[in-house]
C-alpha positions, 0 to 999 in steps of 0.5 A: 487486512492487517489487524487494528483495534477499530474496524470503523474506516472513518476512525484514525485508528484504523491506520496502524501508524496512528493507532500506534501513537500514545494516547497523548500524541494521538489527541494531539495530532487528531484535530489536524487530521482531515478525513478524505475519500479518495477515488481510484485513479486519483493522482496524489502526487507526481515524481519530483513534485513538492508535497503539501500533504501526506496521507494516512489510509484506512481503507484506500490503497495507494500505489507508488510508481515509477515512470520512464520516458516512453510513459511505461509504469511499474509499481514500487510498492503499496501503501494501505492502512499499514502506512503513510503516503509521503515519507519525503516530508520527514526524511529530508527530501524536498520532492517526491521520488515517485508518482502516487496513484490511488489503486483502490477507492476508500478513505484516508486522513490527510495531514499537512507536511509542515505539521508532520515534519514538526511532530517528527522533529518534536516527538522522538516515539513518533519519529522512531515509528515513522522511521520503522515504517520507512524500513518496512517500505524499503523492504517491500520496494527491494522485494518488489524488484526482486520479484519483478526480475526473477518470478513468473507473472503468475507468482507476481499476480499472487503476490500483488493480490495478497498484498492488496487483500491485506490492506482491504477490509473484504476479499473483493478488488476492483481492478482492471487487467490493464491497471494490473498490468500497469502495476506489474510493469508487464504486458496485458496478455500476461495478466490475462493468462495468469488471472485465467490460470488462478480462476481455473484453479478456483482461487479467484473469480474475475469478471469486468474488473471485479476480483473475488478471492475465493481461496486465500490459503491457495493463493498463499501456497502458490505465491513466491517467497516475496510475499511472505518476506514482506509480510513478516517484515511488516510484522516485525517492525510493527510487532503486530499479528500477521495471522 
């Protein structure tokens, strides 16, 4: 998980964006934040929909998805304690570009779109912070597209597991193979084979949707360069440790 000064999931400062605010700005925004427990599978917004709230996750992970006409889906990016769900609230767009689904249950802080937009326009340091995050998110979406095009399902699964692990407080994930396949935009059979390979290599255990990471270093040695590029970009933009 990306480092935070506080490990209490109900503390808004567990979210890196909120933790990066000045004390004055944090105190001003805090009364407007609502702690919510969002469950896996919950849809926070549909593509083309106007949003009323944005979400700053602390322990939850949200997936940004594209959907094509035949119903097939694929993941564009992950948002966890490193970011905010709903960047169109301050980027000038009237509707969302992606479907947003809760990938891993946990806590997040909800903030009205109108208040976020007002603070974005009023307070320049907050504006710069959100724009830097948008750059990091763009880097992730770009690298995800490249990874899905050029790398094996095995490598894609390693990248996805590590990105998820960075945003979780433990080394355990609760994801079915079907859900992972939908995120990666590949066949379930491909995920089954890749997960089996990782398990036989002693890197993970997998049973009925419960994934435990046994050897993180082994995953990092096996993953393609895409994971490192995204991680370094987040570290550069937020000036945080990636150890």
